[in-house]
C-alpha positions as CSV (number, residue, x, y, z in Angstrom):
1,X,0.0,0.0,0.0
2,X,3.0,2.3,-0.6
3,X,3.5,3.5,3.0
4,X,-0.2,3.7,3.9
5,X,-0.8,2.4,7.4
6,X,-4.4,3.6,7.8
7,X,-7.3,4.2,5.5
8,X,-10.0,6.6,6.8
9,X,-13.3,7.3,5.0
10,X,-16.3,9.4,5.5
11,X,-19.7,7.7,5.2
12,X,-22.4,9.9,3.5
13,X,-21.5,10.6,-0.1
14,X,-18.2,8.7,0.3
15,X,-18.4,5.0,1.4
16,X,-22.2,5.0,1.3
17,X,-24.1,4.6,-1.9
18,X,-26.9,7.2,-2.1
19,X,-29.3,4.8,-0.4
20,X,-26.9,4.6,2.6
21,X,-25.8,1.0,1.8
22,X,-22.2,-0.3,1.4
23,X,-21.6,-2.7,-1.4
24,X,-20.4,-6.3,-0.8
25,X,-17.5,-5.5,-3.2
26,X,-16.4,-2.6,-1.0
27,X,-16.6,-4.8,2.1
28,X,-14.4,-7.5,0.5
29,X,-11.8,-5.0,-0.7
30,X,-11.6,-3.4,2.8
31,X,-11.3,-6.8,4.5
32,X,-8.5,-7.7,2.1
33,X,-6.6,-4.5,2.9
34,X,-6.9,-5.3,6.6
35,X,-5.6,-8.8,6.0
36,X,-2.5,-7.1,4.5
37,X,-1.9,-5.2,7.7
38,X,-3.6,-1.9,6.8
39,X,-5.9,-0.4,9.5
40,X,-9.3,0.8,8.4
41,X,-11.4,3.5,10.0
42,X,-14.6,5.5,9.6
43,X,-14.5,9.3,9.9
44,X,-18.0,10.7,10.0
45,X,-20.2,13.5,11.2
46,X,-22.7,10.9,12.3
47,X,-22.9,10.0,16.0
48,X,-21.3,6.7,17.0
49,X,-24.7,5.2,18.0
50,X,-25.9,6.1,14.5
51,X,-22.9,5.2,12.4
52,X,-22.6,1.7,13.8
53,X,-26.1,0.8,12.6
54,X,-24.8,0.9,9.0
55,X,-21.6,-1.1,9.4
56,X,-22.7,-4.7,9.2
57,X,-20.1,-6.7,7.2
58,X,-17.3,-4.3,8.2
59,X,-15.0,-4.5,11.2
60,X,-13.3,-1.1,11.4
61,X,-10.3,-0.7,13.6
62,X,-11.1,3.0,14.2
63,X,-14.3,5.1,14.5
64,X,-14.0,8.8,14.4
65,X,-17.6,10.0,15.0
66,X,-19.7,13.0,16.0
67,X,-17.7,15.1,13.5
68,X,-14.5,14.5,15.3
69,X,-15.9,14.7,18.8
70,X,-14.9,11.1,19.6
71,X,-12.4,8.5,18.6
72,X,-12.8,4.8,19.4
73,X,-10.1,2.2,18.7
74,X,-10.9,-1.5,18.5
75,X,-8.1,-3.8,19.4
76,X,-9.5,-6.8,17.4
77,X,-12.1,-7.1,14.7
78,X,-14.1,-9.5,16.9
79,X,-14.5,-6.8,19.6
80,X,-16.3,-4.6,17.1
81,X,-18.5,-7.4,15.6
82,X,-19.6,-8.9,18.9
83,X,-19.9,-5.9,21.2
84,X,-19.9,-2.7,19.1
85,X,-21.0,0.1,21.4
86,X,-19.8,-1.7,24.5
87,X,-16.4,-2.4,23.0
88,X,-13.5,-0.3,21.9
89,X,-11.2,2.1,23.7
90,X,-12.2,5.7,23.7
91,X,-9.0,7.6,23.0
92,X,-10.3,11.1,22.3
93,X,-13.4,13.1,23.3
94,X,-14.3,16.7,23.0
95,X,-17.7,18.2,23.7
96,X,-19.7,21.2,24.8
97,X,-20.6,21.0,28.5
98,X,-24.2,20.8,29.7
99,X,-24.3,24.5,30.4
100,X,-22.8,25.4,27.0
101,X,-25.4,23.3,25.2
102,X,-28.2,24.9,27.2
103,X,-26.8,28.3,26.3
104,X,-26.6,27.5,22.6
105,X,-30.2,26.2,22.7
106,X,-31.5,29.2,24.6
107,X,-29.8,31.6,22.2
108,X,-31.0,29.7,19.1
109,X,-34.6,30.1,20.3
110,X,-34.0,33.8,20.9
111,X,-32.3,34.5,17.6
112,X,-34.2,32.2,15.3
113,X,-37.6,31.9,17.0
114,X,-39.4,29.1,18.8
115,X,-39.9,27.1,15.5
116,X,-36.1,26.5,14.9
117,X,-35.4,22.9,14.3
118,X,-32.2,21.7,16.0
119,X,-30.4,18.5,17.1
120,X,-27.8,17.5,19.6
121,X,-25.7,14.4,19.7
122,X,-23.2,13.0,22.2
123,X,-21.6,9.7,23.1
124,X,-24.9,7.9,24.0
125,X,-27.6,9.5,21.9
126,X,-29.1,11.8,19.3
127,X,-31.8,14.3,20.1
128,X,-34.1,16.5,17.9
129,X,-37.1,18.7,18.5
130,X,-38.5,17.8,15.1
131,X,-41.8,15.8,15.2
132,X,-41.4,14.8,11.6
133,X,-39.8,11.5,10.5
134,X,-36.0,12.2,10.2
135,X,-35.1,9.2,8.0
136,X,-32.2,7.1,9.1
137,X,-30.9,9.4,11.9
138,X,-32.5,7.5,14.8
139,X,-33.3,10.6,16.8
140,X,-34.9,10.7,20.3
141,X,-37.5,13.5,20.5
142,X,-36.8,16.3,22.9
143,X,-38.4,19.8,22.9
144,X,-35.2,21.2,24.4
145,X,-37.1,23.1,27.0
146,X,-35.0,21.6,29.8
147,X,-32.2,19.7,28.1
148,X,-29.4,18.5,30.4
149,X,-26.9,16.6,28.3
150,X,-23.5,17.5,27.0
151,X,-23.1,17.7,23.2
152,X,-20.3,16.8,20.8
153,X,-22.3,18.4,17.9
154,X,-25.2,20.8,17.9
155,X,-26.9,21.4,14.6
156,X,-29.5,24.0,13.4
157,X,-31.8,24.0,10.4
158,X,-30.7,27.3,8.9
159,X,-28.2,28.6,6.4
160,X,-28.3,32.1,7.8
161,X,-24.6,32.5,8.8
162,X,-25.3,35.8,10.7
163,X,-27.7,34.0,13.0
164,X,-25.4,31.0,13.4
165,X,-22.5,33.4,14.3
166,X,-24.7,35.0,17.0
167,X,-25.6,31.5,18.4
168,X,-21.9,30.5,18.4
169,X,-20.9,33.7,20.1
170,X,-23.1,32.9,23.1
171,X,-20.4,30.4,24.3
172,X,-17.4,32.3,22.8
173,X,-16.9,32.4,19.1
174,X,-13.2,31.5,19.5
175,X,-14.2,28.2,21.1
176,X,-16.6,27.0,18.3
177,X,-16.1,25.4,15.0
178,X,-19.1,25.9,12.7
179,X,-19.7,24.7,9.1
180,X,-22.7,24.2,6.8
181,X,-23.6,20.9,5.2
182,X,-23.6,21.0,1.4
183,X,-26.5,18.6,0.9
184,X,-29.0,19.9,3.6
185,X,-29.8,23.4,4.9
186,X,-28.2,22.9,8.3
187,X,-25.2,24.3,10.2
188,X,-23.0,22.2,12.5
189,X,-21.5,23.6,15.7
190,X,-18.9,21.9,17.8
191,X,-16.0,22.7,20.1
192,X,-13.0,24.1,18.3
193,X,-11.1,20.8,18.8
194,X,-14.0,18.5,17.9
195,X,-13.0,18.3,14.3
196,X,-11.8,15.4,12.1
197,X,-8.3,16.7,11.9
198,X,-7.9,17.1,15.7
199,X,-9.3,13.6,16.1
200,X,-6.8,12.3,13.6
201,X,-3.9,14.0,15.4
202,X,-5.0,12.2,18.7
203,X,-5.3,8.9,16.8
204,X,-1.8,9.3,15.3
205,X,-0.3,9.9,18.7
206,X,-2.1,6.8,20.1
207,X,-1.0,4.6,17.2
208,X,2.4,6.1,17.0
209,X,2.1,6.8,13.3
210,X,2.3,10.0,11.2
211,X,-0.5,11.6,9.3
212,X,1.5,11.1,6.2
213,X,0.8,7.4,6.5
214,X,-3.0,7.9,6.2
215,X,-5.1,7.9,3.1
216,X,-8.4,9.7,3.7
217,X,-11.5,10.0,1.6
218,X,-14.3,12.6,1.7
219,X,-16.8,14.8,-0.1
220,X,-18.0,17.6,2.1
221,X,-16.9,20.8,4.0
222,X,-16.0,19.0,7.2
223,X,-13.7,16.6,5.2
224,X,-11.4,19.5,4.0
225,X,-9.2,19.6,7.1
226,X,-8.8,15.8,7.1
227,X,-7.8,15.6,3.5
228,X,-5.3,18.4,3.8
229,X,-3.8,16.8,7.0
230,X,-3.4,13.3,5.7
231,X,-0.6,12.0,3.4
232,X,-3.1,11.1,0.7
233,X,-6.3,13.2,0.6
234,X,-8.7,11.7,-1.9
235,X,-11.9,13.5,-3.0
236,X,-14.9,11.6,-4.4
237,X,-15.9,12.5,-7.9
238,X,-19.2,13.6,-6.5
239,X,-17.5,15.8,-3.8
240,X,-18.2,19.6,-3.7
241,X,-15.7,21.8,-5.6
242,X,-14.0,23.0,-2.4
243,X,-13.1,19.4,-1.4
244,X,-11.8,18.5,-4.9
245,X,-9.6,21.6,-4.9
246,X,-7.7,20.6,-1.8
247,X,-7.4,16.9,-2.6
248,X,-4.3,15.1,-3.9
249,X,-6.5,12.9,-6.1
250,X,-10.0,12.4,-7.2
251,X,-11.5,8.9,-7.3
252,X,-14.7,7.5,-8.7
253,X,-18.0,8.5,-7.2
254,X,-19.6,7.0,-4.1
255,X,-22.2,5.3,-6.4
256,X,-19.3,3.7,-8.3
257,X,-17.5,2.4,-5.2
258,X,-14.7,4.9,-5.6
259,X,-13.1,4.2,-2.3
260,X,-12.9,0.4,-2.9
261,X,-11.6,0.9,-6.5
262,X,-8.8,3.2,-5.2
263,X,-7.8,0.7,-2.5
264,X,-8.0,-2.3,-4.9
265,X,-5.7,-0.6,-7.4
266,X,-3.0,-0.2,-4.7
267,X,-3.5,-3.8,-3.4
Protein backbone atom coordinates (compact mmCIF):
# COMPACT_ATOMS: atom_id res chain seq x y z
CA UNK A 1 0.00 0.00 0.00
CA UNK A 2 2.99 2.32 -0.63
CA UNK A 3 3.52 3.46 2.95
CA UNK A 4 -0.16 3.65 3.90
CA UNK A 5 -0.81 2.36 7.43
CA UNK A 6 -4.39 3.56 7.83
CA UNK A 7 -7.33 4.23 5.53
CA UNK A 8 -10.00 6.65 6.78
CA UNK A 9 -13.26 7.29 4.97
CA UNK A 10 -16.30 9.44 5.46
CA UNK A 11 -19.69 7.70 5.16
CA UNK A 12 -22.36 9.86 3.51
CA UNK A 13 -21.46 10.64 -0.08
CA UNK A 14 -18.24 8.66 0.25
CA UNK A 15 -18.38 5.04 1.42
CA UNK A 16 -22.17 4.95 1.29
CA UNK A 17 -24.11 4.63 -1.91
CA UNK A 18 -26.87 7.24 -2.11
CA UNK A 19 -29.28 4.80 -0.43
CA UNK A 20 -26.94 4.56 2.60
CA UNK A 21 -25.76 1.03 1.76
CA UNK A 22 -22.20 -0.27 1.43
CA UNK A 23 -21.63 -2.73 -1.40
CA UNK A 24 -20.39 -6.28 -0.80
CA UNK A 25 -17.54 -5.48 -3.20
CA UNK A 26 -16.42 -2.59 -1.00
CA UNK A 27 -16.61 -4.77 2.11
CA UNK A 28 -14.44 -7.46 0.47
CA UNK A 29 -11.79 -4.97 -0.66
CA UNK A 30 -11.59 -3.37 2.80
CA UNK A 31 -11.28 -6.78 4.47
CA UNK A 32 -8.45 -7.69 2.09
CA UNK A 33 -6.60 -4.47 2.92
CA UNK A 34 -6.92 -5.28 6.62
CA UNK A 35 -5.56 -8.79 6.01
CA UNK A 36 -2.50 -7.15 4.47
CA UNK A 37 -1.94 -5.16 7.67
CA UNK A 38 -3.58 -1.85 6.79
CA UNK A 39 -5.87 -0.41 9.45
CA UNK A 40 -9.31 0.77 8.35
CA UNK A 41 -11.40 3.49 9.95
CA UNK A 42 -14.59 5.49 9.58
CA UNK A 43 -14.48 9.29 9.94
CA UNK A 44 -18.00 10.69 9.95
CA UNK A 45 -20.17 13.50 11.23
CA UNK A 46 -22.68 10.88 12.34
CA UNK A 47 -22.87 10.03 16.02
CA UNK A 48 -21.31 6.73 17.01
CA UNK A 49 -24.67 5.23 18.00
CA UNK A 50 -25.93 6.11 14.52
CA UNK A 51 -22.92 5.16 12.40
CA UNK A 52 -22.59 1.66 13.84
CA UNK A 53 -26.08 0.76 12.61
CA UNK A 54 -24.82 0.87 9.01
CA UNK A 55 -21.60 -1.12 9.36
CA UNK A 56 -22.73 -4.74 9.20
CA UNK A 57 -20.14 -6.71 7.25
CA UNK A 58 -17.34 -4.32 8.19
CA UNK A 59 -14.98 -4.49 11.16
CA UNK A 60 -13.35 -1.07 11.40
CA UNK A 61 -10.29 -0.67 13.58
CA UNK A 62 -11.14 2.99 14.22
CA UNK A 63 -14.30 5.07 14.52
CA UNK A 64 -14.01 8.84 14.36
CA UNK A 65 -17.56 9.97 14.99
CA UNK A 66 -19.66 12.97 15.98
CA UNK A 67 -17.74 15.10 13.49
CA UNK A 68 -14.46 14.46 15.31
CA UNK A 69 -15.86 14.72 18.81
CA UNK A 70 -14.95 11.12 19.62
CA UNK A 71 -12.38 8.51 18.59
CA UNK A 72 -12.80 4.82 19.42
CA UNK A 73 -10.14 2.21 18.73
CA UNK A 74 -10.92 -1.51 18.47
CA UNK A 75 -8.07 -3.85 19.38
CA UNK A 76 -9.50 -6.78 17.39
CA UNK A 77 -12.15 -7.14 14.66
CA UNK A 78 -14.13 -9.50 16.89
CA UNK A 79 -14.46 -6.83 19.57
CA UNK A 80 -16.30 -4.62 17.09
CA UNK A 81 -18.46 -7.36 15.57
CA UNK A 82 -19.60 -8.87 18.87
CA UNK A 83 -19.90 -5.89 21.15
CA UNK A 84 -19.86 -2.73 19.05
CA UNK A 85 -20.99 0.06 21.39
CA UNK A 86 -19.79 -1.73 24.51
CA UNK A 87 -16.36 -2.43 23.05
CA UNK A 88 -13.49 -0.31 21.93
CA UNK A 89 -11.19 2.08 23.71
CA UNK A 90 -12.18 5.73 23.73
CA UNK A 91 -8.96 7.59 23.00
CA UNK A 92 -10.33 11.08 22.32
CA UNK A 93 -13.39 13.06 23.31
CA UNK A 94 -14.27 16.74 22.98
CA UNK A 95 -17.71 18.19 23.71
CA UNK A 96 -19.75 21.16 24.85
CA UNK A 97 -20.62 21.05 28.54
CA UNK A 98 -24.24 20.78 29.67
CA UNK A 99 -24.29 24.50 30.40
CA UNK A 100 -22.79 25.38 27.01
CA UNK A 101 -25.42 23.27 25.22
CA UNK A 102 -28.18 24.90 27.22
CA UNK A 103 -26.79 28.34 26.33
CA UNK A 104 -26.63 27.48 22.61
CA UNK A 105 -30.22 26.19 22.67
CA UNK A 106 -31.53 29.24 24.55
CA UNK A 107 -29.77 31.62 22.16
CA UNK A 108 -31.02 29.72 19.11
CA UNK A 109 -34.62 30.13 20.27
CA UNK A 110 -34.03 33.84 20.88
CA UNK A 111 -32.27 34.47 17.55
CA UNK A 112 -34.24 32.16 15.26
CA UNK A 113 -37.59 31.86 16.99
CA UNK A 114 -39.38 29.05 18.77
CA UNK A 115 -39.86 27.12 15.52
CA UNK A 116 -36.13 26.54 14.90
CA UNK A 117 -35.39 22.85 14.33
CA UNK A 118 -32.20 21.65 16.02
CA UNK A 119 -30.38 18.52 17.09
CA UNK A 120 -27.77 17.52 19.64
CA UNK A 121 -25.66 14.38 19.66
CA UNK A 122 -23.21 12.98 22.17
CA UNK A 123 -21.61 9.68 23.14
CA UNK A 124 -24.88 7.94 23.98
CA UNK A 125 -27.63 9.48 21.89
CA UNK A 126 -29.07 11.82 19.26
CA UNK A 127 -31.83 14.27 20.07
CA UNK A 128 -34.06 16.50 17.95
CA UNK A 129 -37.08 18.73 18.46
CA UNK A 130 -38.54 17.79 15.09
CA UNK A 131 -41.78 15.84 15.22
CA UNK A 132 -41.37 14.76 11.61
CA UNK A 133 -39.77 11.50 10.52
CA UNK A 134 -36.04 12.16 10.17
CA UNK A 135 -35.14 9.17 8.02
CA UNK A 136 -32.17 7.10 9.12
CA UNK A 137 -30.95 9.38 11.89
CA UNK A 138 -32.47 7.47 14.85
CA UNK A 139 -33.32 10.59 16.83
CA UNK A 140 -34.87 10.71 20.27
CA UNK A 141 -37.46 13.48 20.46
CA UNK A 142 -36.77 16.32 22.89
CA UNK A 143 -38.38 19.76 22.86
CA UNK A 144 -35.17 21.20 24.41
CA UNK A 145 -37.13 23.11 27.04
CA UNK A 146 -34.97 21.62 29.80
CA UNK A 147 -32.18 19.70 28.07
CA UNK A 148 -29.43 18.50 30.40
CA UNK A 149 -26.93 16.61 28.27
CA UNK A 150 -23.47 17.50 26.97
CA UNK A 151 -23.11 17.69 23.19
CA UNK A 152 -20.35 16.80 20.76
CA UNK A 153 -22.29 18.38 17.92
CA UNK A 154 -25.21 20.84 17.91
CA UNK A 155 -26.94 21.44 14.57
CA UNK A 156 -29.49 24.03 13.44
CA UNK A 157 -31.77 24.04 10.41
CA UNK A 158 -30.74 27.32 8.85
CA UNK A 159 -28.21 28.61 6.36
CA UNK A 160 -28.26 32.12 7.83
CA UNK A 161 -24.60 32.54 8.78
CA UNK A 162 -25.28 35.76 10.67
CA UNK A 163 -27.72 33.99 12.97
CA UNK A 164 -25.36 31.03 13.42
CA UNK A 165 -22.53 33.42 14.34
CA UNK A 166 -24.74 34.99 17.03
CA UNK A 167 -25.58 31.55 18.41
CA UNK A 168 -21.92 30.46 18.43
CA UNK A 169 -20.90 33.74 20.07
CA UNK A 170 -23.06 32.92 23.09
CA UNK A 171 -20.43 30.43 24.28
CA UNK A 172 -17.41 32.27 22.83
CA UNK A 173 -16.85 32.40 19.10
CA UNK A 174 -13.20 31.49 19.53
CA UNK A 175 -14.23 28.17 21.09
CA UNK A 176 -16.60 27.04 18.31
CA UNK A 177 -16.07 25.36 14.96
CA UNK A 178 -19.08 25.87 12.70
CA UNK A 179 -19.68 24.71 9.14
CA UNK A 180 -22.66 24.24 6.81
CA UNK A 181 -23.59 20.94 5.23
CA UNK A 182 -23.56 20.97 1.43
CA UNK A 183 -26.54 18.65 0.93
CA UNK A 184 -28.99 19.87 3.59
CA UNK A 185 -29.84 23.39 4.87
CA UNK A 186 -28.21 22.94 8.26
CA UNK A 187 -25.21 24.27 10.17
CA UNK A 188 -23.04 22.17 12.50
CA UNK A 189 -21.51 23.63 15.67
CA UNK A 190 -18.90 21.85 17.76
CA UNK A 191 -16.04 22.70 20.06
CA UNK A 192 -13.00 24.07 18.26
CA UNK A 193 -11.08 20.84 18.81
CA UNK A 194 -13.97 18.51 17.92
CA UNK A 195 -12.96 18.26 14.27
CA UNK A 196 -11.82 15.36 12.14
CA UNK A 197 -8.29 16.73 11.90
CA UNK A 198 -7.90 17.12 15.68
CA UNK A 199 -9.27 13.61 16.15
CA UNK A 200 -6.75 12.26 13.63
CA UNK A 201 -3.89 13.97 15.45
CA UNK A 202 -4.96 12.24 18.68
CA UNK A 203 -5.25 8.94 16.83
CA UNK A 204 -1.78 9.28 15.31
CA UNK A 205 -0.31 9.89 18.73
CA UNK A 206 -2.06 6.82 20.13
CA UNK A 207 -1.04 4.55 17.23
CA UNK A 208 2.44 6.08 16.97
CA UNK A 209 2.07 6.81 13.26
CA UNK A 210 2.34 9.96 11.16
CA UNK A 211 -0.52 11.63 9.32
CA UNK A 212 1.55 11.12 6.18
CA UNK A 213 0.81 7.38 6.54
CA UNK A 214 -2.95 7.92 6.22
CA UNK A 215 -5.12 7.88 3.10
CA UNK A 216 -8.39 9.75 3.70
CA UNK A 217 -11.54 9.98 1.57
CA UNK A 218 -14.26 12.62 1.74
CA UNK A 219 -16.79 14.76 -0.09
CA UNK A 220 -18.05 17.63 2.08
CA UNK A 221 -16.93 20.76 3.95
CA UNK A 222 -16.02 18.95 7.17
CA UNK A 223 -13.66 16.65 5.24
CA UNK A 224 -11.43 19.47 3.98
CA UNK A 225 -9.18 19.63 7.05
CA UNK A 226 -8.85 15.84 7.11
CA UNK A 227 -7.83 15.62 3.45
CA UNK A 228 -5.28 18.43 3.85
CA UNK A 229 -3.76 16.83 6.95
CA UNK A 230 -3.35 13.26 5.70
CA UNK A 231 -0.62 11.99 3.41
CA UNK A 232 -3.14 11.10 0.72
CA UNK A 233 -6.30 13.20 0.58
CA UNK A 234 -8.74 11.72 -1.93
CA UNK A 235 -11.93 13.47 -3.00
CA UNK A 236 -14.87 11.60 -4.41
CA UNK A 237 -15.89 12.49 -7.94
CA UNK A 238 -19.20 13.64 -6.46
CA UNK A 239 -17.47 15.85 -3.85
CA UNK A 240 -18.16 19.56 -3.66
CA UNK A 241 -15.71 21.77 -5.56
CA UNK A 242 -14.01 22.98 -2.36
CA UNK A 243 -13.06 19.40 -1.44
CA UNK A 244 -11.80 18.51 -4.90
CA UNK A 245 -9.63 21.62 -4.92
CA UNK A 246 -7.67 20.60 -1.79
CA UNK A 247 -7.43 16.88 -2.61
CA UNK A 248 -4.31 15.14 -3.88
CA UNK A 249 -6.46 12.92 -6.08
CA UNK A 250 -10.05 12.43 -7.21
CA UNK A 251 -11.46 8.90 -7.30
CA UNK A 252 -14.69 7.51 -8.74
CA UNK A 253 -17.97 8.54 -7.16
CA UNK A 254 -19.64 6.97 -4.14
CA UNK A 255 -22.19 5.32 -6.44
CA UNK A 256 -19.30 3.69 -8.34
CA UNK A 257 -17.53 2.35 -5.20
CA UNK A 258 -14.74 4.88 -5.64
CA UNK A 259 -13.12 4.16 -2.26
CA UNK A 260 -12.90 0.42 -2.93
CA UNK A 261 -11.60 0.88 -6.47
CA UNK A 262 -8.82 3.16 -5.21
CA UNK A 263 -7.82 0.67 -2.50
CA UNK A 264 -8.00 -2.30 -4.86
CA UNK A 265 -5.74 -0.57 -7.39
CA UNK A 266 -3.03 -0.23 -4.72
CA UNK A 267 -3.54 -3.77 -3.41
